[in-house]
mmCIF file as gemmi writes it, N, C-alpha and C atoms, coordinates in Angstrom:
data_model
loop_
_atom_site.group_PDB
_atom_site.id
_atom_site.type_symbol
_atom_site.label_atom_id
_atom_site.label_alt_id
_atom_site.label_comp_id
_atom_site.label_asym_id
_atom_site.label_entity_id
_atom_site.label_seq_id
_atom_site.pdbx_PDB_ins_code
_atom_site.Cartn_x
_atom_site.Cartn_y
_atom_site.Cartn_z
_atom_site.occupancy
_atom_site.B_iso_or_equiv
_atom_site.pdbx_formal_charge
_atom_site.auth_seq_id
_atom_site.auth_asym_id
_atom_site.pdbx_PDB_model_num
ATOM 1 N N . MET Axp A 1 ? -75.248 -214.033 -29.705 1 0 ? 1 A 1
ATOM 2 C CA . MET Axp A 1 ? -76.242 -213.219 -29.629 1 0 ? 1 A 1
ATOM 3 C C . MET Axp A 1 ? -75.997 -211.871 -28.94 1 0 ? 1 A 1
ATOM 4 N N . SER Axp A 2 ? -75.989 -210.681 -29.645 1 0 ? 2 A 1
ATOM 5 C CA . SER Axp A 2 ? -75.626 -209.43 -29.031 1 0 ? 2 A 1
ATOM 6 C C . SER Axp A 2 ? -76.903 -209.053 -28.335 1 0 ? 2 A 1
ATOM 7 N N . THR Axp A 3 ? -76.218 -207.808 -27.286 1 0 ? 3 A 1
ATOM 8 C CA . THR Axp A 3 ? -77.49 -207.462 -26.392 1 0 ? 3 A 1
ATOM 9 C C . THR Axp A 3 ? -78.221 -206.505 -27.312 1 0 ? 3 A 1
ATOM 10 N N . SER Axp A 4 ? -78.338 -206.198 -28.499 1 0 ? 4 A 1
ATOM 11 C CA . SER Axp A 4 ? -79.348 -205.473 -29.216 1 0 ? 4 A 1
ATOM 12 C C . SER Axp A 4 ? -80.107 -206.312 -29.816 1 0 ? 4 A 1
ATOM 13 N N . ASP Axp A 5 ? -79.854 -207.545 -30.008 1 0 ? 5 A 1
ATOM 14 C CA . ASP Axp A 5 ? -81.009 -208.438 -30.522 1 0 ? 5 A 1
ATOM 15 C C . ASP Axp A 5 ? -81.589 -209.103 -29.426 1 0 ? 5 A 1
ATOM 16 N N . SER Axp A 6 ? -81.215 -209.441 -28.399 1 0 ? 6 A 1
ATOM 17 C CA . SER Axp A 6 ? -81.68 -210.103 -27.18 1 0 ? 6 A 1
ATOM 18 C C . SER Axp A 6 ? -82.86 -209.256 -26.371 1 0 ? 6 A 1
ATOM 19 N N . GLY Axp A 7 ? -83.353 -207.899 -27.144 1 0 ? 7 A 1
ATOM 20 C CA . GLY Axp A 7 ? -84.718 -207.72 -26.848 1 0 ? 7 A 1
ATOM 21 C C . GLY Axp A 7 ? -84.843 -206.811 -25.118 1 0 ? 7 A 1
ATOM 22 N N . HIS Axp A 8 ? -83.41 -206.884 -24.6 1 0 ? 8 A 1
ATOM 23 C CA . HIS Axp A 8 ? -83.236 -205.92 -23.166 1 0 ? 8 A 1
ATOM 24 C C . HIS Axp A 8 ? -82.933 -204.772 -23.553 1 0 ? 8 A 1
ATOM 25 N N . TYR Axp A 9 ? -83.094 -203.757 -23.108 1 0 ? 9 A 1
ATOM 26 C CA . TYR Axp A 9 ? -83.167 -202.391 -22.835 1 0 ? 9 A 1
ATOM 27 C C . TYR Axp A 9 ? -81.551 -202.27 -22.41 1 0 ? 9 A 1
ATOM 28 N N . GLY Axp A 10 ? -80.846 -201.149 -22.941 1 0 ? 10 A 1
ATOM 29 C CA . GLY Axp A 10 ? -79.592 -200.608 -22.518 1 0 ? 10 A 1
ATOM 30 C C . GLY Axp A 10 ? -79.773 -199.796 -21.205 1 0 ? 10 A 1
ATOM 31 N N . ASP Axp A 11 ? -78.889 -199.492 -20.706 1 0 ? 11 A 1
ATOM 32 C CA . ASP Axp A 11 ? -78.81 -198.491 -19.476 1 0 ? 11 A 1
ATOM 33 C C . ASP Axp A 11 ? -79.104 -197.084 -20.084 1 0 ? 11 A 1
ATOM 34 N N . GLY Axp A 12 ? -80.425 -195.884 -19.277 1 0 ? 12 A 1
ATOM 35 C CA . GLY Axp A 12 ? -80.728 -195.258 -19.577 1 0 ? 12 A 1
ATOM 36 C C . GLY Axp A 12 ? -81.734 -195.038 -20.361 1 0 ? 12 A 1
ATOM 37 N N . VAL Axp A 13 ? -82.35 -196.172 -21.224 1 0 ? 13 A 1
ATOM 38 C CA . VAL Axp A 13 ? -83.622 -196.234 -21.816 1 0 ? 13 A 1
ATOM 39 C C . VAL Axp A 13 ? -84.549 -196.462 -20.995 1 0 ? 13 A 1
ATOM 40 N N . ALA Axp A 14 ? -85.633 -195.777 -20.939 1 0 ? 14 A 1
ATOM 41 C CA . ALA Axp A 14 ? -86.975 -196.128 -20.395 1 0 ? 14 A 1
ATOM 42 C C . ALA Axp A 14 ? -87.928 -197.109 -21.18 1 0 ? 14 A 1
ATOM 43 N N . ARG Axp A 15 ? -88.298 -197.944 -20.117 1 0 ? 15 A 1
ATOM 44 C CA . ARG Axp A 15 ? -89.424 -199.034 -20.652 1 0 ? 15 A 1
ATOM 45 C C . ARG Axp A 15 ? -90.772 -198.659 -20.274 1 0 ? 15 A 1
ATOM 46 N N . ARG Axp A 16 ? -91.319 -199.019 -21.435 1 0 ? 16 A 1
ATOM 47 C CA . ARG Axp A 16 ? -92.791 -199.258 -21.48 1 0 ? 16 A 1
ATOM 48 C C . ARG Axp A 16 ? -93.08 -199.828 -20.717 1 0 ? 16 A 1
ATOM 49 N N . THR Axp A 17 ? -94.204 -199.808 -19.734 1 0 ? 17 A 1
ATOM 50 C CA . THR Axp A 17 ? -94.523 -200.557 -19.167 1 0 ? 17 A 1
ATOM 51 C C . THR Axp A 17 ? -96.226 -200.43 -19.527 1 0 ? 17 A 1
ATOM 52 N N . LYS Axp A 18 ? -96.929 -201.843 -19.37 1 0 ? 18 A 1
ATOM 53 C CA . LYS Axp A 18 ? -98.155 -201.716 -19.935 1 0 ? 18 A 1
ATOM 54 C C . LYS Axp A 18 ? -99.243 -201.579 -18.713 1 0 ? 18 A 1
ATOM 55 N N . ARG Axp A 19 ? -100.095 -200.459 -19.024 1 0 ? 19 A 1
ATOM 56 C CA . ARG Axp A 19 ? -101.051 -200.155 -17.916 1 0 ? 19 A 1
ATOM 57 C C . ARG Axp A 19 ? -102.09 -200.607 -17.565 1 0 ? 19 A 1
ATOM 58 N N . LEU Axp A 20 ? -102.542 -201.301 -16.503 1 0 ? 20 A 1
ATOM 59 C CA . LEU Axp A 20 ? -103.669 -202.279 -16.27 1 0 ? 20 A 1
ATOM 60 C C . LEU Axp A 20 ? -105.023 -201.343 -15.621 1 0 ? 20 A 1
ATOM 61 N N . TRP Axp A 21 ? -106.063 -201.678 -16.377 1 0 ? 21 A 1
ATOM 62 C CA . TRP Axp A 21 ? -107.189 -200.733 -15.953 1 0 ? 21 A 1
ATOM 63 C C . TRP Axp A 21 ? -108.185 -201.589 -15.535 1 0 ? 21 A 1
ATOM 64 N N . THR Axp A 22 ? -108.616 -201.356 -14.031 1 0 ? 22 A 1
ATOM 65 C CA . THR Axp A 22 ? -109.321 -201.871 -13.497 1 0 ? 22 A 1
ATOM 66 C C . THR Axp A 22 ? -111.036 -201.96 -14.234 1 0 ? 22 A 1
ATOM 67 N N . ASP Axp A 23 ? -111.399 -202.956 -13.947 1 0 ? 23 A 1
ATOM 68 C CA . ASP Axp A 23 ? -113.336 -202.819 -14.615 1 0 ? 23 A 1
ATOM 69 C C . ASP Axp A 23 ? -113.995 -201.468 -13.998 1 0 ? 23 A 1
ATOM 70 N N . GLU Axp A 24 ? -113.728 -201.365 -12.644 1 0 ? 24 A 1
ATOM 71 C CA . GLU Axp A 24 ? -114.531 -200.164 -12.292 1 0 ? 24 A 1
ATOM 72 C C . GLU Axp A 24 ? -113.769 -198.992 -13.012 1 0 ? 24 A 1
ATOM 73 N N . GLU Axp A 25 ? -112.244 -198.906 -13.656 1 0 ? 25 A 1
ATOM 74 C CA . GLU Axp A 25 ? -112.02 -197.52 -14.586 1 0 ? 25 A 1
ATOM 75 C C . GLU Axp A 25 ? -112.427 -197.529 -15.89 1 0 ? 25 A 1
ATOM 76 N N . LYS Axp A 26 ? -112.552 -198.725 -16.378 1 0 ? 26 A 1
ATOM 77 C CA . LYS Axp A 26 ? -112.972 -198.698 -17.79 1 0 ? 26 A 1
ATOM 78 C C . LYS Axp A 26 ? -114.82 -198.216 -17.898 1 0 ? 26 A 1
ATOM 79 N N . ARG Axp A 27 ? -115.556 -198.743 -16.788 1 0 ? 27 A 1
ATOM 80 C CA . ARG Axp A 27 ? -116.577 -198.231 -16.84 1 0 ? 27 A 1
ATOM 81 C C . ARG Axp A 27 ? -116.932 -196.831 -16.859 1 0 ? 27 A 1
ATOM 82 N N . SER Axp A 28 ? -116.011 -196.198 -15.769 1 0 ? 28 A 1
ATOM 83 C CA . SER Axp A 28 ? -115.725 -194.911 -15.354 1 0 ? 28 A 1
ATOM 84 C C . SER Axp A 28 ? -115.763 -193.947 -16.937 1 0 ? 28 A 1
ATOM 85 N N . ILE Axp A 29 ? -114.548 -194.231 -17.237 1 0 ? 29 A 1
ATOM 86 C CA . ILE Axp A 29 ? -114.082 -193.915 -18.647 1 0 ? 29 A 1
ATOM 87 C C . ILE Axp A 29 ? -114.765 -193.91 -19.68 1 0 ? 29 A 1
ATOM 88 N N . CYS Axp A 30 ? -115.574 -195.183 -20.01 1 0 ? 30 A 1
ATOM 89 C CA . CYS Axp A 30 ? -116.754 -195.301 -21.118 1 0 ? 30 A 1
ATOM 90 C C . CYS Axp A 30 ? -118.249 -194.319 -20.542 1 0 ? 30 A 1
ATOM 91 N N . PHE Axp A 31 ? -118.477 -194.333 -19.496 1 0 ? 31 A 1
ATOM 92 C CA . PHE Axp A 31 ? -119.609 -193.612 -18.917 1 0 ? 31 A 1
ATOM 93 C C . PHE Axp A 31 ? -119.329 -191.944 -19.419 1 0 ? 31 A 1
ATOM 94 N N . GLN Axp A 32 ? -118.039 -191.489 -19.233 1 0 ? 32 A 1
ATOM 95 C CA . GLN Axp A 32 ? -117.849 -189.911 -19.402 1 0 ? 32 A 1
ATOM 96 C C . GLN Axp A 32 ? -117.879 -189.918 -20.957 1 0 ? 32 A 1
ATOM 97 N N . THR Axp A 33 ? -117.677 -190.714 -22.186 1 0 ? 33 A 1
ATOM 98 C CA . THR Axp A 33 ? -117.898 -190.737 -23.366 1 0 ? 33 A 1
ATOM 99 C C . THR Axp A 33 ? -119.34 -190.372 -23.754 1 0 ? 33 A 1
ATOM 100 N N . ALA Axp A 34 ? -120.639 -190.948 -22.989 1 0 ? 34 A 1
ATOM 101 C CA . ALA Axp A 34 ? -121.653 -190.606 -22.934 1 0 ? 34 A 1
ATOM 102 C C . ALA Axp A 34 ? -122.295 -189.411 -22.868 1 0 ? 34 A 1
ATOM 103 N N . ALA Axp A 35 ? -121.826 -188.73 -22.293 1 0 ? 35 A 1
ATOM 104 C CA . ALA Axp A 35 ? -122.12 -187.252 -21.863 1 0 ? 35 A 1
ATOM 105 C C . ALA Axp A 35 ? -122.064 -186.214 -23.156 1 0 ? 35 A 1
ATOM 106 N N . PRO Axp A 36 ? -123.507 -185.709 -22.855 1 0 ? 36 A 1
ATOM 107 C CA . PRO Axp A 36 ? -123.693 -184.632 -24.243 1 0 ? 36 A 1
ATOM 108 C C . PRO Axp A 36 ? -122.514 -183.473 -24.71 1 0 ? 36 A 1
ATOM 109 N N . GLY Axp A 37 ? -122.224 -183.636 -25.953 1 0 ? 37 A 1
ATOM 110 C CA . GLY Axp A 37 ? -121.2 -183.044 -26.488 1 0 ? 37 A 1
ATOM 111 C C . GLY Axp A 37 ? -119.534 -183.49 -25.998 1 0 ? 37 A 1
ATOM 112 N N . VAL Axp A 38 ? -119.619 -184.594 -25.353 1 0 ? 38 A 1
ATOM 113 C CA . VAL Axp A 38 ? -117.884 -184.875 -25.009 1 0 ? 38 A 1
ATOM 114 C C . VAL Axp A 38 ? -117.532 -186.189 -26.016 1 0 ? 38 A 1
ATOM 115 N N . SER Axp A 39 ? -116.699 -186.31 -26.503 1 0 ? 39 A 1
ATOM 116 C CA . SER Axp A 39 ? -116.095 -186.885 -27.777 1 0 ? 39 A 1
ATOM 117 C C . SER Axp A 39 ? -115.28 -187.842 -27.045 1 0 ? 39 A 1
ATOM 118 N N . VAL Axp A 40 ? -115.245 -189.477 -27.624 1 0 ? 40 A 1
ATOM 119 C CA . VAL Axp A 40 ? -114.412 -190.338 -27.148 1 0 ? 40 A 1
ATOM 120 C C . VAL Axp A 40 ? -112.659 -189.789 -27.268 1 0 ? 40 A 1
ATOM 121 N N . ALA Axp A 41 ? -112.466 -189.02 -28.256 1 0 ? 41 A 1
ATOM 122 C CA . ALA Axp A 41 ? -111.17 -188.753 -28.401 1 0 ? 41 A 1
ATOM 123 C C . ALA Axp A 41 ? -110.841 -187.522 -27.408 1 0 ? 41 A 1
ATOM 124 N N . GLN Axp A 42 ? -111.818 -186.674 -26.645 1 0 ? 42 A 1
ATOM 125 C CA . GLN Axp A 42 ? -111.618 -185.959 -25.616 1 0 ? 42 A 1
ATOM 126 C C . GLN Axp A 42 ? -111.394 -186.904 -24.292 1 0 ? 42 A 1
ATOM 127 N N . VAL Axp A 43 ? -111.792 -187.683 -24.414 1 0 ? 43 A 1
ATOM 128 C CA . VAL Axp A 43 ? -111.728 -188.457 -23.525 1 0 ? 43 A 1
ATOM 129 C C . VAL Axp A 43 ? -110.229 -189.397 -23.344 1 0 ? 43 A 1
ATOM 130 N N . ALA Axp A 44 ? -110.432 -189.82 -24.033 1 0 ? 44 A 1
ATOM 131 C CA . ALA Axp A 44 ? -108.652 -190.569 -24.532 1 0 ? 44 A 1
ATOM 132 C C . ALA Axp A 44 ? -107.617 -189.841 -24.189 1 0 ? 44 A 1
ATOM 133 N N . ARG Axp A 45 ? -107.855 -188.368 -24.713 1 0 ? 45 A 1
ATOM 134 C CA . ARG Axp A 45 ? -106.595 -187.8 -24.245 1 0 ? 45 A 1
ATOM 135 C C . ARG Axp A 45 ? -106.457 -187.55 -22.858 1 0 ? 45 A 1
ATOM 136 N N . ARG Axp A 46 ? -107.49 -187.086 -22.016 1 0 ? 46 A 1
ATOM 137 C CA . ARG Axp A 46 ? -107.471 -186.828 -20.957 1 0 ? 46 A 1
ATOM 138 C C . ARG Axp A 46 ? -106.975 -188.174 -20.081 1 0 ? 46 A 1
ATOM 139 N N . TYR Axp A 47 ? -107.38 -189.246 -20.536 1 0 ? 47 A 1
ATOM 140 C CA . TYR Axp A 47 ? -106.37 -190.393 -19.761 1 0 ? 47 A 1
ATOM 141 C C . TYR Axp A 47 ? -105.003 -190.952 -20.519 1 0 ? 47 A 1
ATOM 142 N N . ALA Axp A 48 ? -104.651 -190.245 -21.204 1 0 ? 48 A 1
ATOM 143 C CA . ALA Axp A 48 ? -103.456 -190.694 -22.309 1 0 ? 48 A 1
ATOM 144 C C . ALA Axp A 48 ? -103.744 -191.909 -22.778 1 0 ? 48 A 1
ATOM 145 N N . VAL Axp A 49 ? -105.086 -192.126 -23.179 1 0 ? 49 A 1
ATOM 146 C CA . VAL Axp A 49 ? -105.31 -193.732 -23.918 1 0 ? 49 A 1
ATOM 147 C C . VAL Axp A 49 ? -105.772 -193.604 -25.098 1 0 ? 49 A 1
ATOM 148 N N . ASN Axp A 50 ? -105.252 -194.924 -26.117 1 0 ? 50 A 1
ATOM 149 C CA . ASN Axp A 50 ? -105.596 -194.943 -27.648 1 0 ? 50 A 1
ATOM 150 C C . ASN Axp A 50 ? -107.254 -194.433 -27.546 1 0 ? 50 A 1
ATOM 151 N N . ALA Axp A 51 ? -107.832 -193.618 -28.609 1 0 ? 51 A 1
ATOM 152 C CA . ALA Axp A 51 ? -109.444 -193.842 -28.707 1 0 ? 51 A 1
ATOM 153 C C . ALA Axp A 51 ? -109.682 -195.327 -28.951 1 0 ? 51 A 1
ATOM 154 N N . ASN Axp A 52 ? -109.143 -195.794 -29.61 1 0 ? 52 A 1
ATOM 155 C CA . ASN Axp A 52 ? -109.686 -197.233 -30.201 1 0 ? 52 A 1
ATOM 156 C C . ASN Axp A 52 ? -109.157 -197.943 -28.971 1 0 ? 52 A 1
ATOM 157 N N . LEU Axp A 53 ? -109.035 -198.155 -28.153 1 0 ? 53 A 1
ATOM 158 C CA . LEU Axp A 53 ? -108.858 -199.093 -26.933 1 0 ? 53 A 1
ATOM 159 C C . LEU Axp A 53 ? -110.365 -198.521 -26.337 1 0 ? 53 A 1
ATOM 160 N N . ILE Axp A 54 ? -110.753 -197.206 -26.214 1 0 ? 54 A 1
ATOM 161 C CA . ILE Axp A 54 ? -111.952 -197.074 -25.387 1 0 ? 54 A 1
ATOM 162 C C . ILE Axp A 54 ? -112.883 -197.504 -26.298 1 0 ? 54 A 1
ATOM 163 N N . PHE Axp A 55 ? -113.1 -197.677 -27.73 1 0 ? 55 A 1
ATOM 164 C CA . PHE Axp A 55 ? -114.233 -197.857 -28.638 1 0 ? 55 A 1
ATOM 165 C C . PHE Axp A 55 ? -114.007 -199.416 -28.32 1 0 ? 55 A 1
ATOM 166 N N . LYS Axp A 56 ? -113.024 -199.902 -28.121 1 0 ? 56 A 1
ATOM 167 C CA . LYS Axp A 56 ? -113.091 -201.62 -27.918 1 0 ? 56 A 1
ATOM 168 C C . LYS Axp A 56 ? -113.906 -201.958 -26.406 1 0 ? 56 A 1
ATOM 169 N N . TRP Axp A 57 ? -113.586 -201.076 -25.189 1 0 ? 57 A 1
ATOM 170 C CA . TRP Axp A 57 ? -114.344 -201.1 -24.008 1 0 ? 57 A 1
ATOM 171 C C . TRP Axp A 57 ? -115.788 -201.037 -24.649 1 0 ? 57 A 1
ATOM 172 N N . LEU Axp A 58 ? -116.299 -199.799 -25.217 1 0 ? 58 A 1
ATOM 173 C CA . LEU Axp A 58 ? -117.489 -199.542 -25.107 1 0 ? 58 A 1
ATOM 174 C C . LEU Axp A 58 ? -118.282 -200.654 -26.147 1 0 ? 58 A 1
ATOM 175 N N . ARG Axp A 59 ? -117.558 -201.374 -26.769 1 0 ? 59 A 1
ATOM 176 C CA . ARG Axp A 59 ? -118.279 -202.561 -27.444 1 0 ? 59 A 1
ATOM 177 C C . ARG Axp A 59 ? -118.579 -204.011 -26.568 1 0 ? 59 A 1
ATOM 178 N N . ASP Axp A 60 ? -118.056 -203.725 -25.321 1 0 ? 60 A 1
ATOM 179 C CA . ASP Axp A 60 ? -118.114 -204.732 -24.444 1 0 ? 60 A 1
ATOM 180 C C . ASP Axp A 60 ? -118.97 -204.311 -23.509 1 0 ? 60 A 1
ATOM 181 N N . PRO Axp A 61 ? -120.265 -205.104 -23.117 1 0 ? 61 A 1
ATOM 182 C CA . PRO Axp A 61 ? -121.431 -204.973 -22.693 1 0 ? 61 A 1
ATOM 183 C C . PRO Axp A 61 ? -121.069 -204.575 -21.056 1 0 ? 61 A 1
ATOM 184 N N . ARG Axp A 62 ? -119.66 -205.654 -20.615 1 0 ? 62 A 1
ATOM 185 C CA . ARG Axp A 62 ? -119.365 -205.006 -19.096 1 0 ? 62 A 1
ATOM 186 C C . ARG Axp A 62 ? -119.17 -203.563 -18.615 1 0 ? 62 A 1
ATOM 187 N N . TYR Axp A 63 ? -118.753 -203.15 -19.712 1 0 ? 63 A 1
ATOM 188 C CA . TYR Axp A 63 ? -118.12 -201.719 -19.733 1 0 ? 63 A 1
ATOM 189 C C . TYR Axp A 63 ? -119.04 -200.557 -20.156 1 0 ? 63 A 1
ATOM 190 N N . ALA Axp A 64 ? -119.648 -200.77 -21.155 1 0 ? 64 A 1
ATOM 191 C CA . ALA Axp A 64 ? -120.594 -199.894 -21.718 1 0 ? 64 A 1
ATOM 192 C C . ALA Axp A 64 ? -121.74 -199.418 -20.886 1 0 ? 64 A 1
ATOM 193 N N . PRO Axp A 65 ? -121.876 -197.985 -20.942 1 0 ? 65 A 1
ATOM 194 C CA . PRO Axp A 65 ? -122.479 -197.022 -20.155 1 0 ? 65 A 1
ATOM 195 C C . PRO Axp A 65 ? -124.178 -197.681 -20.195 1 0 ? 65 A 1
ATOM 196 N N . ASP Axp A 66 ? -124.761 -198.078 -18.993 1 0 ? 66 A 1
ATOM 197 C CA . ASP Axp A 66 ? -126.161 -198.171 -19.078 1 0 ? 66 A 1
ATOM 198 C C . ASP Axp A 66 ? -126.963 -196.967 -19.84 1 0 ? 66 A 1
ATOM 199 N N . PRO Axp A 67 ? -127.935 -197.211 -20.764 1 0 ? 67 A 1
ATOM 200 C CA . PRO Axp A 67 ? -128.434 -196.196 -21.256 1 0 ? 67 A 1
ATOM 201 C C . PRO Axp A 67 ? -129.593 -195.747 -20.542 1 0 ? 67 A 1
ATOM 202 N N . ALA Axp A 68 ? -130.061 -196.035 -19.371 1 0 ? 68 A 1
ATOM 203 C CA . ALA Axp A 68 ? -130.791 -196.186 -18.478 1 0 ? 68 A 1
ATOM 204 C C . ALA Axp A 68 ? -130.251 -194.597 -17.417 1 0 ? 68 A 1
ATOM 205 N N . SER Axp A 69 ? -128.684 -194.692 -17.136 1 0 ? 69 A 1
ATOM 206 C CA . SER Axp A 69 ? -127.847 -194.269 -16.274 1 0 ? 69 A 1
ATOM 207 C C . SER Axp A 69 ? -127.503 -192.909 -17.147 1 0 ? 69 A 1
ATOM 208 N N . VAL Axp A 70 ? -127.385 -192.817 -18.282 1 0 ? 70 A 1
ATOM 209 C CA . VAL Axp A 70 ? -127.27 -191.489 -18.922 1 0 ? 70 A 1
ATOM 210 C C . VAL Axp A 70 ? -128.394 -190.41 -19.03 1 0 ? 70 A 1
ATOM 211 N N . ALA Axp A 71 ? -127.778 -189.682 -18.855 1 0 ? 71 A 1
ATOM 212 C CA . ALA Axp A 71 ? -129.07 -188.241 -18.897 1 0 ? 71 A 1
ATOM 213 C C . ALA Axp A 71 ? -129.34 -188.173 -20.111 1 0 ? 71 A 1
ATOM 214 N N . PRO Axp A 72 ? -130.672 -188.105 -20.019 1 0 ? 72 A 1
ATOM 215 C CA . PRO Axp A 72 ? -131.087 -187.673 -22.135 1 0 ? 72 A 1
ATOM 216 C C . PRO Axp A 72 ? -130.674 -186.381 -22.064 1 0 ? 72 A 1
ATOM 217 N N . PRO Axp A 73 ? -130.476 -186.381 -23.701 1 0 ? 73 A 1
ATOM 218 C CA . PRO Axp A 73 ? -130.065 -184.922 -23.964 1 0 ? 73 A 1
ATOM 219 C C . PRO Axp A 73 ? -130.904 -183.8 -23.744 1 0 ? 73 A 1
ATOM 220 N N . ALA Axp A 74 ? -130.095 -182.692 -23.416 1 0 ? 74 A 1
ATOM 221 C CA . ALA Axp A 74 ? -130.709 -181.539 -23.495 1 0 ? 74 A 1
ATOM 222 C C . ALA Axp A 74 ? -131.742 -181.485 -24.417 1 0 ? 74 A 1
ATOM 223 N N . GLU Axp A 75 ? -132.514 -180.536 -24.164 1 0 ? 75 A 1
ATOM 224 C CA . GLU Axp A 75 ? -133.652 -180.129 -25.093 1 0 ? 75 A 1
ATOM 225 C C . GLU Axp A 75 ? -133.316 -179.164 -26.23 1 0 ? 75 A 1
ATOM 226 N N . GLU Axp A 76 ? -133.567 -179.555 -27.591 1 0 ? 76 A 1
ATOM 227 C CA . GLU Axp A 76 ? -133.074 -179.055 -28.47 1 0 ? 76 A 1
ATOM 228 C C . GLU Axp A 76 ? -134.189 -177.991 -29.203 1 0 ? 76 A 1
ATOM 229 N N . ALA Axp A 77 ? -133.549 -176.981 -29.981 1 0 ? 77 A 1
ATOM 230 C CA . ALA Axp A 77 ? -134.39 -176.079 -30.555 1 0 ? 77 A 1
ATOM 231 C C . ALA Axp A 77 ? -135.175 -177.02 -31.647 1 0 ? 77 A 1
ATOM 232 N N . ARG Axp A 78 ? -136.483 -176.442 -31.353 1 0 ? 78 A 1
ATOM 233 C CA . ARG Axp A 78 ? -137.173 -176.997 -32.565 1 0 ? 78 A 1
ATOM 234 C C . ARG Axp A 78 ? -138.146 -175.776 -33.223 1 0 ? 78 A 1
ATOM 235 N N . PHE Axp A 79 ? -138.835 -176.013 -34.262 1 0 ? 79 A 1
ATOM 236 C CA . PHE Axp A 79 ? -139.732 -175.057 -34.579 1 0 ? 79 A 1
ATOM 237 C C . PHE Axp A 79 ? -140.83 -175.88 -34.216 1 0 ? 79 A 1
ATOM 238 N N . LEU Axp A 80 ? -141.951 -174.27 -34.045 1 0 ? 80 A 1
ATOM 239 C CA . LEU Axp A 80 ? -143.194 -174.655 -33.24 1 0 ? 80 A 1
ATOM 240 C C . LEU Axp A 80 ? -144.217 -174.121 -34.782 1 0 ? 80 A 1
ATOM 241 N N . PRO Axp A 81 ? -145.409 -175.047 -34.796 1 0 ? 81 A 1
ATOM 242 C CA . PRO Axp A 81 ? -146.209 -174.622 -35.831 1 0 ? 81 A 1
ATOM 243 C C . PRO Axp A 81 ? -146.653 -173.095 -35.255 1 0 ? 81 A 1
ATOM 244 N N . VAL Axp A 82 ? -147.095 -172.323 -36.035 1 0 ? 82 A 1
ATOM 245 C CA . VAL Axp A 82 ? -147.516 -170.863 -35.84 1 0 ? 82 A 1
ATOM 246 C C . VAL Axp A 82 ? -148.86 -170.88 -36.929 1 0 ? 82 A 1
ATOM 247 N N . GLU Axp A 83 ? -149.733 -169.664 -36.496 1 0 ? 83 A 1
ATOM 248 C CA . GLU Axp A 83 ? -150.873 -169.694 -37.344 1 0 ? 83 A 1
ATOM 249 C C . GLU Axp A 83 ? -150.956 -168.235 -37.239 1 0 ? 83 A 1
ATOM 250 N N . ILE Axp A 84 ? -150.884 -167.519 -38.698 1 0 ? 84 A 1
ATOM 251 C CA . ILE Axp A 84 ? -150.968 -166.061 -38.799 1 0 ? 84 A 1
ATOM 252 C C . ILE Axp A 84 ? -152.517 -165.919 -38.802 1 0 ? 84 A 1
ATOM 253 N N . VAL Axp A 85 ? -152.984 -165.06 -38.347 1 0 ? 85 A 1
ATOM 254 C CA . VAL Axp A 85 ? -154.094 -164.697 -38.316 1 0 ? 85 A 1
ATOM 255 C C . VAL Axp A 85 ? -154.201 -163.174 -39.008 1 0 ? 85 A 1
ATOM 256 N N . ALA Axp A 86 ? -155.132 -162.677 -39.841 1 0 ? 86 A 1
ATOM 257 C CA . ALA Axp A 86 ? -155.157 -161.463 -40.196 1 0 ? 86 A 1
ATOM 258 C C . ALA Axp A 86 ? -155.784 -160.542 -39.044 1 0 ? 86 A 1
ATOM 259 N N . GLU Axp A 87 ? -155.062 -159.26 -38.743 1 0 ? 87 A 1
ATOM 260 C CA . GLU Axp A 87 ? -155.765 -158.643 -37.434 1 0 ? 87 A 1
ATOM 261 C C . GLU Axp A 87 ? -157.064 -157.968 -37.814 1 0 ? 87 A 1
ATOM 262 N N . PRO Axp A 88 ? -157.985 -158.131 -36.868 1 0 ? 88 A 1
ATOM 263 C CA . PRO Axp A 88 ? -159.241 -157.389 -37.45 1 0 ? 88 A 1
ATOM 264 C C . PRO Axp A 88 ? -158.885 -156.108 -37.506 1 0 ? 88 A 1
ATOM 265 N N . ARG Axp A 89 ? -159.431 -155.273 -38.267 1 0 ? 89 A 1
ATOM 266 C CA . ARG Axp A 89 ? -159.577 -153.961 -38.345 1 0 ? 89 A 1
ATOM 267 C C . ARG Axp A 89 ? -160.583 -153.377 -37.702 1 0 ? 89 A 1
ATOM 268 N N . SER Axp A 90 ? -159.72 -151.993 -37.049 1 0 ? 90 A 1
ATOM 269 C CA . SER Axp A 90 ? -160.786 -151.208 -35.814 1 0 ? 90 A 1
ATOM 270 C C . SER Axp A 90 ? -161.806 -150.455 -36.999 1 0 ? 90 A 1
ATOM 271 N N . ALA Axp A 91 ? -163.485 -150.508 -36.401 1 0 ? 91 A 1
ATOM 272 C CA . ALA Axp A 91 ? -163.854 -149.032 -37.021 1 0 ? 91 A 1
ATOM 273 C C . ALA Axp A 91 ? -163.342 -147.84 -36.827 1 0 ? 91 A 1
ATOM 274 N N . PRO Axp A 92 ? -163.402 -147.133 -37.822 1 0 ? 92 A 1
ATOM 275 C CA . PRO Axp A 92 ? -163.454 -145.841 -37.762 1 0 ? 92 A 1
ATOM 276 C C . PRO Axp A 92 ? -164.188 -144.997 -36.487 1 0 ? 92 A 1
ATOM 277 N N . ALA Axp A 93 ? -163.274 -144.186 -35.797 1 0 ? 93 A 1
ATOM 278 C CA . ALA Axp A 93 ? -163.744 -143.708 -34.739 1 0 ? 93 A 1
ATOM 279 C C . ALA Axp A 93 ? -164.667 -142.447 -34.73 1 0 ? 93 A 1
């Protein structure tokens, strides 16, 4: 068996190491995705993590943000009911 078949890396080749995230780090990252106007992709880029991994964490009840702890969305623009009334004409002076 040659060294290229054995799965060992040659000299000067960087090895990939698997990052291990603590439960608290996962919760923190998942919580950041719940902020208004923030996408999972933005958070994933911030931490150099694949967005699919964050989606996987979000499906896990241990890491998904508690809905009660997430700030409610900002007040959105709404239409208000308006009643148009004819302006009373003043009498000639």
